[in-house]
C-alpha positions as a Python dict, from the first residue, in 0.01 Angstrom:
ca = {
    (1, 'X'): (0, 0, 0),
    (2, 'X'): (-105, 272, -262),
    (3, 'X'): (-192, 555, 27),
    (4, 'X'): (168, 475, 193),
    (5, 'X'): (375, 478, -114),
    (6, 'X'): (201, 801, -269),
    (7, 'X'): (317, 997, 87),
    (8, 'X'): (642, 856, 79),
    (9, 'X'): (712, 958, -313),
    (10, 'X'): (595, 1272, -203),
    (11, 'X'): (792, 1405, 83),
    (12, 'X'): (1063, 1139, 55),
    (13, 'X'): (1184, 872, 245),
    (14, 'X'): (1390, 1056, 444),
    (15, 'X'): (1120, 1254, 556),
    (16, 'X'): (818, 970, 584),
    (17, 'X'): (909, 846, 947),
    (18, 'X'): (838, 1158, 1123),
    (19, 'X'): (563, 1245, 908),
    (20, 'X'): (406, 887, 990),
    (21, 'X'): (441, 1002, 1390),
    (22, 'X'): (257, 1342, 1308),
    (23, 'X'): (-20, 1131, 1123),
    (24, 'X'): (-87, 905, 1428),
    (25, 'X'): (-106, 1234, 1634),
    (26, 'X'): (-340, 1375, 1422),
    (27, 'X'): (-555, 1054, 1392),
    (28, 'X'): (-584, 1048, 1770),
    (29, 'X'): (-724, 1386, 1824),
    (30, 'X'): (-988, 1307, 1548),
    (31, 'X'): (-1040, 1001, 1674),
    (32, 'X'): (-1137, 1136, 2030),
    (33, 'X'): (-1385, 1394, 1851),
    (34, 'X'): (-1509, 1054, 1703),
    (35, 'X'): (-1612, 887, 2016),
    (36, 'X'): (-1819, 1219, 2146),
    (37, 'X'): (-1990, 1227, 1808),
    (38, 'X'): (-2040, 848, 1779),
    (39, 'X'): (-2218, 800, 2134),
    (40, 'X'): (-2416, 1126, 2070),
    (41, 'X'): (-2535, 1007, 1715),
    (42, 'X'): (-2605, 610, 1890),
    (43, 'X'): (-2810, 732, 2118),
    (44, 'X'): (-3038, 843, 1845),
    (45, 'X'): (-2999, 513, 1631),
    (46, 'X'): (-2722, 288, 1661),
    (47, 'X'): (-2697, 243, 1276),
    (48, 'X'): (-2629, 642, 1231),
    (49, 'X'): (-2277, 609, 1340),
    (50, 'X'): (-2207, 372, 1039),
    (51, 'X'): (-2424, 624, 805),
    (52, 'X'): (-2221, 900, 872),
    (53, 'X'): (-1852, 751, 892),
    (54, 'X'): (-1946, 615, 552),
    (55, 'X'): (-2057, 935, 425),
    (56, 'X'): (-1753, 1088, 578),
    (57, 'X'): (-1546, 856, 358),
    (58, 'X'): (-1731, 955, 31),
    (59, 'X'): (-1640, 1311, 104),
    (60, 'X'): (-1287, 1214, 225),
    (61, 'X'): (-1245, 1056, -150),
    (62, 'X'): (-1355, 1296, -340),
    (63, 'X'): (-1148, 1580, -185),
    (64, 'X'): (-836, 1377, -263),
    (65, 'X'): (-956, 1315, -622),
    (66, 'X'): (-987, 1675, -649),
    (67, 'X'): (-689, 1768, -464),
    (68, 'X'): (-445, 1527, -398),
    (69, 'X'): (-77, 1618, -587),
    (70, 'X'): (118, 1340, -747),
    (71, 'X'): (440, 1536, -801),
    (72, 'X'): (677, 1272, -798),
    (73, 'X'): (440, 1028, -982),
    (74, 'X'): (608, 924, -1337),
    (75, 'X'): (420, 737, -1594),
    (76, 'X'): (536, 409, -1705),
    (77, 'X'): (563, 368, -2100),
    (78, 'X'): (426, 30, -2189),
    (79, 'X'): (538, -117, -2540),
    (80, 'X'): (345, -84, -2827),
    (81, 'X'): (37, -326, -2820),
    (82, 'X'): (68, -426, -2457),
    (83, 'X'): (-208, -438, -2228),
    (84, 'X'): (-298, -273, -1901),
    (85, 'X'): (-345, -642, -1758),
    (86, 'X'): (16, -747, -1859),
    (87, 'X'): (186, -437, -1720),
    (88, 'X'): (19, -502, -1398),
    (89, 'X'): (130, -870, -1413),
    (90, 'X'): (490, -798, -1463),
    (91, 'X'): (481, -485, -1231),
    (92, 'X'): (368, -789, -944),
    (93, 'X'): (619, -1043, -1093),
    (94, 'X'): (888, -797, -1031),
    (95, 'X'): (748, -688, -687),
    (96, 'X'): (770, -1072, -598),
    (97, 'X'): (1165, -1119, -765),
    (98, 'X'): (1268, -789, -546),
    (99, 'X'): (1105, -950, -235),
    (100, 'X'): (1247, -1282, -270),
    (101, 'X'): (1631, -1138, -376),
    (102, 'X'): (1622, -924, -28),
    (103, 'X'): (1661, -1074, 305),
    (104, 'X'): (1546, -757, 442),
    (105, 'X'): (1206, -771, 232),
    (106, 'X'): (1201, -1114, 324),
    (107, 'X'): (1222, -1067, 700),
    (108, 'X'): (953, -797, 659),
    (109, 'X'): (704, -1030, 536),
    (110, 'X'): (807, -1326, 803),
    (111, 'X'): (686, -1061, 1042),
    (112, 'X'): (407, -936, 857),
    (113, 'X'): (299, -1288, 876),
    (114, 'X'): (361, -1375, 1257),
    (115, 'X'): (248, -1026, 1377),
    (116, 'X'): (-110, -1037, 1183),
    (117, 'X'): (-135, -1413, 1355),
    (118, 'X'): (-65, -1291, 1697),
    (119, 'X'): (-278, -941, 1663),
    (120, 'X'): (-601, -1111, 1539),
    (121, 'X'): (-659, -1292, 1835),
    (122, 'X'): (-593, -1026, 2101),
    (123, 'X'): (-828, -777, 1875),
    (124, 'X'): (-1095, -1064, 1878),
    (125, 'X'): (-1069, -1115, 2235),
    (126, 'X'): (-924, -816, 2457),
    (127, 'X'): (-1329, -725, 2483),
    (128, 'X'): (-1412, -1028, 2589),
    (129, 'X'): (-1166, -1100, 2884),
    (130, 'X'): (-1231, -750, 3039),
    (131, 'X'): (-1640, -842, 3023),
    (132, 'X'): (-1619, -1217, 3124),
    (133, 'X'): (-1317, -1239, 3323),
    (134, 'X'): (-1310, -936, 3497),
    (135, 'X'): (-1699, -803, 3493),
    (136, 'X'): (-1611, -500, 3325),
    (137, 'X'): (-1978, -348, 3356),
    (138, 'X'): (-2064, -451, 3682),
    (139, 'X'): (-1746, -351, 3864),
    (140, 'X'): (-1757, -12, 3716),
    (141, 'X'): (-2115, 36, 3765),
    (142, 'X'): (-2154, 144, 3416),
    (143, 'X'): (-2263, 4, 3093),
    (144, 'X'): (-2014, -182, 2915),
    (145, 'X'): (-2043, 40, 2608),
    (146, 'X'): (-1970, 320, 2816),
    (147, 'X'): (-1679, 163, 2992),
    (148, 'X'): (-1531, 74, 2635),
    (149, 'X'): (-1575, 422, 2539),
    (150, 'X'): (-1396, 556, 2861),
    (151, 'X'): (-1140, 294, 2788),
    (152, 'X'): (-1062, 409, 2411),
    (153, 'X'): (-1086, 815, 2543),
    (154, 'X'): (-770, 692, 2803),
    (155, 'X'): (-598, 451, 2558),
    (156, 'X'): (-601, 776, 2289),
    (157, 'X'): (-476, 1040, 2549),
    (158, 'X'): (-205, 829, 2676),
    (159, 'X'): (-116, 737, 2289),
    (160, 'X'): (-94, 1092, 2189),
    (161, 'X'): (175, 1137, 2510),
    (162, 'X'): (360, 872, 2407),
    (163, 'X'): (341, 973, 2004),
    (164, 'X'): (424, 1330, 2101),
    (165, 'X'): (718, 1199, 2309),
    (166, 'X'): (870, 988, 1975),
    (167, 'X'): (790, 1322, 1758),
    (168, 'X'): (1027, 1489, 2032),
    (169, 'X'): (1309, 1269, 2075),
    (170, 'X'): (1362, 1002, 1827),
    (171, 'X'): (1499, 1006, 1442),
    (172, 'X'): (1361, 731, 1273),
    (173, 'X'): (1614, 806, 1017),
    (174, 'X'): (1881, 650, 1218),
    (175, 'X'): (1902, 278, 1171),
    (176, 'X'): (1993, 202, 1560),
    (177, 'X'): (1721, 434, 1651),
    (178, 'X'): (1460, 265, 1439),
    (179, 'X'): (1575, -73, 1576),
    (180, 'X'): (1542, 3, 1907),
    (181, 'X'): (1212, 172, 1868),
    (182, 'X'): (1081, -150, 1672),
    (183, 'X'): (1244, -391, 1917),
    (184, 'X'): (1169, -223, 2238),
    (185, 'X'): (825, -89, 2171),
    (186, 'X'): (717, -448, 2044),
    (187, 'X'): (873, -564, 2342),
    (188, 'X'): (674, -378, 2532),
    (189, 'X'): (369, -492, 2371),
    (190, 'X'): (436, -855, 2419),
    (191, 'X'): (508, -840, 2788),
    (192, 'X'): (201, -583, 2864),
    (193, 'X'): (-18, -843, 2656),
    (194, 'X'): (131, -1115, 2933),
    (195, 'X'): (7, -903, 3198),
    (196, 'X'): (-335, -857, 3069),
    (197, 'X'): (-417, -1209, 3039),
    (198, 'X'): (-293, -1263, 3366),
    (199, 'X'): (-367, -990, 3548),
    (200, 'X'): (-566, -1034, 3858),
    (201, 'X'): (-751, -758, 3923),
    (202, 'X'): (-954, -522, 3650),
    (203, 'X'): (-751, -204, 3712),
    (204, 'X'): (-435, -414, 3632),
    (205, 'X'): (-568, -522, 3341),
    (206, 'X'): (-679, -213, 3196),
    (207, 'X'): (-318, -28, 3276),
    (208, 'X'): (-161, -340, 3105),
    (209, 'X'): (-410, -290, 2844),
    (210, 'X'): (-361, 89, 2771),
    (211, 'X'): (60, 14, 2789),
    (212, 'X'): (20, -201, 2517),
    (213, 'X'): (-197, -30, 2265),
    (214, 'X'): (37, 314, 2403),
    (215, 'X'): (326, 123, 2260),
    (216, 'X'): (152, 103, 1912),
    (217, 'X'): (197, 494, 1864),
    (218, 'X'): (549, 422, 1888),
    (219, 'X'): (580, 105, 1702),
    (220, 'X'): (362, 128, 1388),
    (221, 'X'): (499, 456, 1253),
    (222, 'X'): (817, 301, 1295),
    (223, 'X'): (737, -26, 1106),
    (224, 'X'): (568, 201, 823),
    (225, 'X'): (866, 473, 793),
    (226, 'X'): (1127, 199, 744),
    (227, 'X'): (959, -20, 603),
    (228, 'X'): (908, 234, 277),
    (229, 'X'): (1279, 315, 295),
    (230, 'X'): (1358, -23, 205),
    (231, 'X'): (1125, -29, -90),
    (232, 'X'): (1179, 90, -474),
    (233, 'X'): (945, 387, -557),
    (234, 'X'): (826, 214, -887),
    (235, 'X'): (705, -114, -671),
    (236, 'X'): (669, 35, -357),
    (237, 'X'): (263, 1, -368),
    (238, 'X'): (303, -363, -520),
    (239, 'X'): (542, -471, -222),
    (240, 'X'): (357, -310, 60),
    (241, 'X'): (62, -486, -67),
    (242, 'X'): (257, -807, -56),
    (243, 'X'): (325, -721, 304),
    (244, 'X'): (-59, -666, 372),
    (245, 'X'): (-177, -975, 226),
    (246, 'X'): (124, -1185, 459),
    (247, 'X'): (-67, -996, 745),
    (248, 'X'): (-388, -1077, 648),
    (249, 'X'): (-264, -1475, 569),
    (250, 'X'): (-121, -1470, 952),
    (251, 'X'): (-443, -1330, 1052),
    (252, 'X'): (-653, -1583, 861),
    (253, 'X'): (-423, -1878, 1008),
    (254, 'X'): (-364, -1778, 1359),
    (255, 'X'): (-670, -1645, 1468),
    (256, 'X'): (-884, -1926, 1482),
    (257, 'X'): (-581, -2137, 1623),
    (258, 'X'): (-603, -1870, 1914),
    (259, 'X'): (-955, -1908, 1916),
    (260, 'X'): (-954, -2245, 1962),
    (261, 'X'): (-723, -2201, 2250),
    (262, 'X'): (-963, -1996, 2401),
    (263, 'X'): (-1250, -2214, 2354),
    (264, 'X'): (-1085, -2532, 2458),
    (265, 'X'): (-902, -2374, 2778),
    (266, 'X'): (-944, -2002, 2864),
    (267, 'X'): (-925, -1656, 2744),
    (268, 'X'): (-669, -1598, 2959),
    (269, 'X'): (-465, -1902, 2778),
    (270, 'X'): (-568, -1735, 2438),
    (271, 'X'): (-421, -1397, 2528),
    (272, 'X'): (-88, -1583, 2635),
    (273, 'X'): (-82, -1766, 2289),
    (274, 'X'): (-122, -1460, 2080),
    (275, 'X'): (187, -1313, 2310),
    (276, 'X'): (373, -1605, 2197),
    (277, 'X'): (299, -1574, 1862),
    (278, 'X'): (415, -1188, 1864),
    (279, 'X'): (755, -1269, 2045),
    (280, 'X'): (963, -1435, 1766),
    (281, 'X'): (904, -1079, 1590),
    (282, 'X'): (1124, -907, 1824),
    (283, 'X'): (1444, -1107, 1678),
    (284, 'X'): (1313, -1066, 1321),
    (285, 'X'): (1279, -687, 1346),
    (286, 'X'): (1610, -646, 1492),
    (287, 'X'): (1744, -913, 1196),
    (288, 'X'): (1582, -674, 942),
    (289, 'X'): (1715, -360, 1045),
    (290, 'X'): (2082, -496, 1113),
    (291, 'X'): (2046, -607, 759),
    (292, 'X'): (1936, -305, 589),
    (293, 'X'): (2223, -92, 465),
    (294, 'X'): (2278, 293, 618),
    (295, 'X'): (2215, 419, 263),
    (296, 'X'): (1900, 207, 197),
    (297, 'X'): (1700, 544, 207),
    (298, 'X'): (1660, 638, -178),
    (299, 'X'): (1558, 981, -312),
    (300, 'X'): (1231, 1072, -338),
    (301, 'X'): (1165, 1026, -691),
    (302, 'X'): (872, 904, -885),
    (303, 'X'): (1037, 621, -1115),
    (304, 'X'): (1365, 472, -1134),
}
């Protein structure tokens, strides 16, 4: 949660939704570059893309350390003699107390848990579904690696189009707009996931997957922006970490369950089960946004 908490404090909660949309667009453009470079490096040696990626992350970390501003952050004064560990514990406990006392944040934890349970199955099985159910490589007369590379390029381009439309037409500071964006984009993902699982042909399955992935270009920025607007600055990183841990717990519990369905029945059944796990988030997101007060956005300050 540190990255999202930092940028929210720097630009203000009222600006962060649009910023996450723009960041998603930049990420997709650079993803296209990365796909090309990865293919080139992998043709030399399969380990090269991993080594270069690690080196780039180290360079990024050094760059941020030297240049990253923290103009809105304020150091929290600790009582004399209080240790860092005690201060960390108090911040964690305050984060737990804030979440338990807020119906909105409790709903967010619930959506993270359920969303993690459903998404883990999709992330692990969608490629296997295309390979084994639809014979991706044989039908396209290309290697599976090239087939998935082409699919990644198409997915990225479609995501750019959808994200650009979101930047132009959506105001994520409006609760009603955020509600519709979260619910409709997740609804598209659930329906397209079922279509992907049950599609009778490779091309229809690919189309459903592309639309499922493209809907995420709206869903995830809206989710991140709105979530950050609901959390007090001083514990924002802690609460975001709790949300991430809830998502990870859902993946840990739901992933093996979806995998068991795939082993016991079929990959189609497993993907439908994943869609069924994601479906309840529609009601939870709608309820969470409706419960939030219109003035929930706080001023851009480093501490309260």
